[in-house]
N, C-alpha and C positions, 0 to 999 in steps of 0.2 A: 656667406652664411652668418646669420646673427649669432653672437656668442651665447645668447640665452638658450639656444637649442643645442642638443647633443649632436655628435657626429652622425653621419648617415650610414651607420652599419645596421644590419638586420636586427641585432639584439636590442638596439636602442631606439627603434622606430616608435615603440609605444612608450610615451613619456607620461609621467604622472600629471594628470590634469591640474592637481594642486600646484605642482611645481610650475607648470606653464602659467597658471593664473597669477601666481605670486610674482613671477618674473615679468610677466606681461604688464601687470599692474605697476610694477616698478618702472618699466619702460614708459608707461603712460600715466605716471602718477599725477601729472598735472591735470589730466582728465579735462582739459580745457576745450571749449567749443571753437575758439578762434584758431587753435592749432599753432600758437606762437612758438612753442618749444620745438615743434616739428620743423620749423624753418631751418634750425641748425642741425637737428638730427636727421631730417629728411629734406635735403635741399629743395626749395620750392620749385626751382626750374627743372628738377628731375622727378617731381612727384605729382601725380594726377590724383586728385581727391574726387571720389564719387559717392553717391548716396541714393537711397530709395529702394535698395534691393534686400536690405537686412534690417529688420525692425526690432530685434532683441539681441541679447547676448548670444554669441555662437555656442552651440553645444557639441557639435561634432563636424568634422570635415570629411567624413566617410561618405562617398557618393552612393553607397548602397543603403544609406539611411533614407527614410522617406522624406525627411526635411533637413538636409544638411545645411550648414552655413554657406553663405556666399563665399566664393563663386563656384561651389561644387555641384550646383544643380543643373540639370538639363543641358541646354545648349549655350551655357555660359563659357565660352571657349578661352579661358585664361589659364587654368591649371590642367584640367582634363579637357580633352577635345572630342568632338564628334567626327564622324566620317565626313559629313558635308555640313555646310552652313547655309541656312535659308536666307535669301535676300528678299526683303519685303518689297523692294522697289520693282524688281523684275519677276518675282514669283519663281525664281530659279534656285536650284541648289548649286553652291560653289564648293569646289574641292578643298578639303583640309587634310585629314589623314587619308581620305579617299581621293583618288585622282580622277576617276571617271566611273560612270555606271551605265548599264544598259539593261533594258527589260526585254526578255524573250519569253513569251507565253506566261508560264507560271514561275519563271525564275528571274531574279534580279541579280545580275553579276556586278560586283564591285571590285575595282582594281585599286590597290593601295598605292600611295605615293612611295616610291622606292627609297626616299630619304627619311621617311617617318621614323622617329626614334624617341625613346624615353629620355627624361632629363639627365639620367646618368650616362647617356651616350650609347646604351644598348639599343638594338633595333626594335621597333614596334612591328610585330609580325602578324600574319594571318592568325596564328594561334592565340594571340592576345584578343583579337577581335572576336573570334569564335568563342573563346572562354567568356568574354564579357556578355555575349548574348545568351550563352548557355546558363550562366549563373542566374540570369533573370528568368530563364525557363524553369530551372530546378527549384527555385525558392519563390515565395510569395512577396517579391519586392514590389516597389511602386511601379515598375515597368513590366511586371509579370503579365499583365493583360495584353501586352503586345503580341504574345504568342498565340492569341486567338487568330492572328492573321498570318502566322508562319507555320509551316509544317516541318521546317528544318533549316539548318545552315551547315555548309560544308566547304572544305578547301578544294578548289578546282585548279590551283596552280600555285607556284611559289609566292605569288603576290596577288592572287585572285580568290574571291569568296563568292559562293552562290547562296543567296537567300531564296529558299523554296517557299513560294506563297501558298497559303492555305487554299485547298480546293473548296472546302466547305464555306470558308469566310473570305473568299477572294476579294482583295481590296488593295489595288496598287497605290491608291492615294495614301492610305494609312502606312503602308510599308515605306513610302518616301518620307513620311513624318518620322518613322522609327529611326531611319538611318541619319536623321538630322537632329535628334534629341537624345540619343543614347551616348553618354560619355564613355569612351573606351578606357578600361582600367588595366593595369599590368597584372598578368597572370602570376608572375613570380612573387608578387606581394600578397595577393588575395587568396591564391590557391592554398597556401599553408594554413591560413585561417580557416578555410573551409574543410580541410581534411585532417589536420592534426588533432588527435584525441576526440574525434567526433563519431567513432564507429557505432556507438550505441545511441546516438542522438537522432531525434526526428528532424525533418527538414526545417520545421519552425524553430527548433532549438539551435540548429546550426546557424540559421539566419540571425537569431538573437546573438549568438556568439560572435558572428562576423561583425555585427553592428556595434559591438562593444569596442571595437577598434576605432578610436577617435581620429586617428590619422592626422594628428595636429603637430607632428614633428617631421618636417621635410617630406610631405607627401610626394610620391613619385608620379608625376603626370607626364604628359607629352607636350603641354602647352608652353607659351612664352613666359609664364610667370609661375612662381611657387610661393607657398605660404611662408612668411618671414616672421611674423609675430601677431599676437592678437590680444585684445582685452574685451571687456564687456561692450565697449563702445567703438572699438576700431578693429579692423582686420587689415593687416599690412601684407601686401604681396611684393615680391622683389623679382625683377627681370632675370630670366635665365639667359645669360649672354650667348650660350652655346645652343640656343633653341634651334632645332632642326629646320623649322619652318622659315627661318630667315632667308633660306634659299628662294622662297616664293616672293621675296621683296628685295631682290638685287643684293642679297647677302647683308642687307642692313639690319640693325636691331630696332625693336620697337622704341619709340621715343622716350616714354617715361621709364626711369629706373625703378620707381616705386608706384604702385597703385594702392591707395588707402581708401577703404570704405568706412565712412563715418556713420554712426547711428544716432538719431535724435528721437524724441518722444512724439513729435507731431510734425505735420506739414509746415507749419509756420516757422519752426526752427530750421528745417531744411532750406526753406525759401530765403530766410534771413542769411544763412551761411552762404548760399549761392550768390545773393546780392552783394555780400561783403567780399566775395572772392575766396572764401574759405572752402568752398566746394567748386569743382570745375564742371561736374556733370551731376544733375539731380533728376531722378525719375520720380517726381512727386507732383501732385496737383498744385498748381500755383495760380491763384486768382489774379486777374488783371496783369498777365505776364508782360504786357506792353509797357507798364509803368516801371519795369526793371531794365528796360533796354538802355536807358541812359546810364545804367551802372555797369554796362558791359555784358549784360545777360542777353543771350540770343536764342532763337529757336530755328527749326528747319526752314520755315517760311518767315519772311520779315513782316508779314501781315496775315490777317485771318485766312485760313484757320490756324495758323502758326505751326501746327503739328500735322503729321501725315495720318489721315483717317484710316482706321484698320479694322475695328470691331464694332458690333452693333448691340448695345444694351437694349433690352426689351422689357415689356410688361407681359409676364406670363399670366395665364388664367387657368383656374382649376376646371378642366373640361368635363369632369365626370358628373357635374351637378348643375342645376339651373342657377342662373340664366345662361351660363357659359356654354351649355350644350346646344345653344341655338346660334347658328352661324350669323343670322341677321343681327343678333345682339352684339356679337363680337365685331362685326363690320361697322355697326353704328358707333361703338366705343372707339374704334380706330379713327373715325371721322371727327370725334369730339375733342381730340387733344391738340393743343396749340404747340406744334413742334418748333415753330420759329421762336416762341417764348422760351422753350427748353434750351434751344441753342444759345440764345442771347443771355438769359438770366442764370440758368443752371450751369452752362458750359462756357460762359464768357466768350462765346464766339468760336470755341475750339472745335467746331464741327461744320463741314459744308452743309448746304441745305439738304435735308433728308429727302430721299427719293423713295417712291413706293417699292416694296419688295424686300427680299432678303439677300440680294447680291450687291456687292459694292459696285457702283456704276463708274468706277475709275480704277486705275492701276491694273494689276494682273487679272482681275475678275471682269473687267469691262467687256471683253468679247462675249461674255455669257449674259450680259444685261440687254434687255429689250426695252427701249423707250416707248415703242408702240404698245407693248403689253402693259407697261406701267401706266400709261395714260388711259388704257381701256379698263384695266382691272384693279388698279391701285387705289389706295385710300389717302386722302389728304385732309388737312384741318378744314372742316366745313360743318358747322353746327346744324345748319338748315338741312344739309344732306343727311346728317345723322338722324335727325327727327323724321325725315321722309322714309328712310330705311325702316325705322321702327314702326312707323304708321302702316307702311305697306305690309309688314309682317304681322300686323294685328295688335300691336302694343297701343296703349292709350295712357293718358295722364290723369291723375286724380286731382281733387280740389287743392291739394297741397303741392301740386306740380310734380309729384313723384311718379315714377313709372309703374304702370300696371301691365302685367303680361297678357298674352292673347287669351288665356283661360279666365281672366278677370281677377287674378290674385296680385296683390301688391308685391313688387320685387323686394326681397329681403334687404336689410342693411348689409352692405359689403365692406370688406376691409382691403386697403392697399398698403403693402408693407415693403420695407427694405431694412438693411442693417442700420442701427442708430449710429450717429456720428459720421456717416458717409454723407457729408453735407451736400455735395452736388447731387447725389442720388435723392436725398430727402427733398431738395428743392424740386427735382424732376417729378417726384411722386406727388408733391403738392400741386404742381401745375396740371398734371394729369387728372388729379381728383377734382380740381376746379372745373375742368372741361366736362368731365363725366357728370358732375352735379348739374351743369347747365343743360343737359339733356334729360334730367330727371332721375338719374341713377343715384340712389342714396348710398354714398361710399365715403369712408373716412380713412385718413392716413394713420398708420401705426408704424412706429420705428422701434425695432426689436433689437435686443442684444444679439450679437452675431451668432452665438451657438444656438439660440432659440430660433432665429430666422433660418439658419442653415438646416436645423432638424426639421422644421416645418416644411421647408422647400423640398427636401429629399423625400419626405413622407406624403407630399401632395396636400398638406394642410394649409391651404391659402385660397383666397379669392383672386385678387390681383397681387403679384409680387414682382419686384424688379430683379433682373438677372441678366448676365451676359453669357449667352451660349458660346462656348469656345472662345475664351478671351485672348486669343493671339492669332497671328497669321501663320499659316503653315502650308505645305504643299497640298494638303487635303482640302483646303478652302476652295470654293464655298460649299463643297459637298458636306463636310463635317458640320457646318453651321446648320444646314437643313436637318441633318441626322439628329442633332441635339434637341430639336423641337418637334420633329415630325415622325420620327421612327418609333414604331411600337415593338421593335425587335426585343427589347428588354422590359416590356411593359409589366407593371405590377399594380395591384389595386392600391387605392389610397390607404395609407397606414403602413405600407411596406416601402422600403427604401428604393428609390431610383436615382441614378447619377446623371441621367439625361432625360429629356422629355418629361420633366417633372409635372407639367400640366396634364399629362396622361392623354395626349391627343392620339387618335386612332384613325387611319385612313388607308385602305388597301392600295389605292392608287399611289399614294405617297410612298408606302413601303416598297411597292414594285419598282418605282423610279429610283429610289435610293439603293436598291439592290442591283439594278441594271447599270447605273452610271459608272461604277468602278470597273466594269468589264468592257466598257466602250473604248475604242482606240482611235476611231475616226473623228477628226476635229468637228466636222459638220454634225455628226450624230451627237457628240458631247454637247455642242452648243444648243441643239434643238432640245435635248433632254433637260438641260438647265432652264431653258425658256419654259418648258412644260412644268417643271417643278416650281419655278417662281410664279407662274400663273396660278397654280394650285394653291400656293402659299397666300397669294393676294386674294383669291376667291374665298378661301377657308379661314384665313386669319387665325392660325393656331397660336400666334404671339403678336404683340404690337411693337414693332421697332420704334425706338424713341429718339435715337441720335446716332451719329458716327463718333467714334472715340479713338484716339491713338492707341496703338499697342503699347508704346512707351511714351511718356511725357518727356521727350528728348529736349532738354534745355541745358545750356552750358554757359559758362563764364569765360570771357576772353581776357580776363585780367592777367592770368599767368601763362595761358596757352593760346595758340591760334591755329588756324587752318583746320578747324572742325568741318566735317562734311555738312553741307547745307543744300537747299534747293538750287542755289546758284552754282554750287560745285559738288554735285552728287556723286563723288567718287566712291562713297560707301553709303550704305543705307542708314537711316536714323535709328539704329538699334543700340545706342548708348556705348559704342566702341567696345562691346564685349559679348553681345548676344548674336548667335548665328554668324552671318557673313559680316556683321558690323565690326568685328574685331580687327579687320584689316585697316581701319582708320588709325589704329595706334601707331602705324608705321609712317603716317603722314603728318602727325602733329608736330608743331614747332613751339619751343618755349618763347614767350615774349622776350624781346631784347630790352 
């Protein structure tokens, strides 16, 4: 334990933030980017430096806060752990606190690992797991919406839990997501916060009270690391040598004694630190990554696309108004964009060639992809084809070469937007706009401050806008990706907030397929349903896919550590040694000699 922190008794768990900040600043008073003083304070051969997950000063380490500091979020299995970890290479869930699961009709049974324990040595029990999920049911937390897909949770054995799936919103895909992203918290720490002195409080007031617990002095997790110290620019974790999960790794301990997350103000500083060996792993966009290879920087693949493709940024369109309410116009636009140029210029080659449709044609989703359907129904860059589609649909061109709709009216000037400063996205939008202008669409790029872009997106106030539906891989993919752009389940008029399908697409056939898919259990039926859904996507073009992008920009320096997982030695997925099943790589690292 670092002497800056108080002892781990109940009365001292809540420590003055001022005290912490003062002492933490003293610890890091050098505030240096090179980390030179850390060489002595944190031995370099025992310390793993990471970056790209925390972009500002930490405010709270309470996992019930909507935006806690790294690594208390979601499936970051370092301090708090999830039941299972998703492996993006296999598409499978791997056991962590949970040992195994089985789905029977409307019940998902989870058996806990009998060794699971909190960092103070007390057992992690079924009661802790049930308490964790119940607290998200009882209060409007950031995971409260998960309960749309659950009717209940109950103990069915000393070491077994039953998740009862909602009959009204049955979705086994989402429930598998839920058990892989919900960090399990200790009942004995959080229940007193929830109950003591709250008799006359509303649920919102109780949640506010719980969230005031900053949890920044020896938080009690079940993971292999605990919070050791922090400042505005650094968060230091220290290994828990008695971690229960060491039994999963031949009783060995994770290799780094310390994991330190550094924060910088922009990508360039992260990338420079990585190149200098001051960072060991950096999850930031790094242009021309191959130019860093001679500095000991590596990626998953030694050549293009360097990273594992995982998500599909798109150009969304406002469907409720002309010209986007015409499928011929949308399909013509999809043929007008130079995807190869986006790949090379905007993405520096960090994307395989884009294939038609909305399913990844590789990895765990490959069985659901049909090359024959893609060739028959898909769109590819072909300006002449785009013009033929428009002409067949009754469009024409004026003397100024701008497009005239079938009723004889000039197409209005359109805008294409994305957040300002997202340089790779800005370049992508510029390339798309150039292609659209080439077929006569009067469109102009606009780069907006993020809050404005986000507000316009959710309210449907855009023509074209760039967006990544479901920016991660999870057990519910590819279903949830389609859901995010094709489902009208939560449809609302323009001007009212929507958190998915912001383009306001409506199609009864799509809704029917999206409802049916989670209920299917036969592999052949699931495959055919995905084929049908992807055909509909390609025919209707409710969004224009632009590129494949990695879930994480997994890049690492071999200056101080070696044996990182790579495509040549894929013993762990490229999830930055801390996300989902990627955490298991921490037991395989070796310090450079």
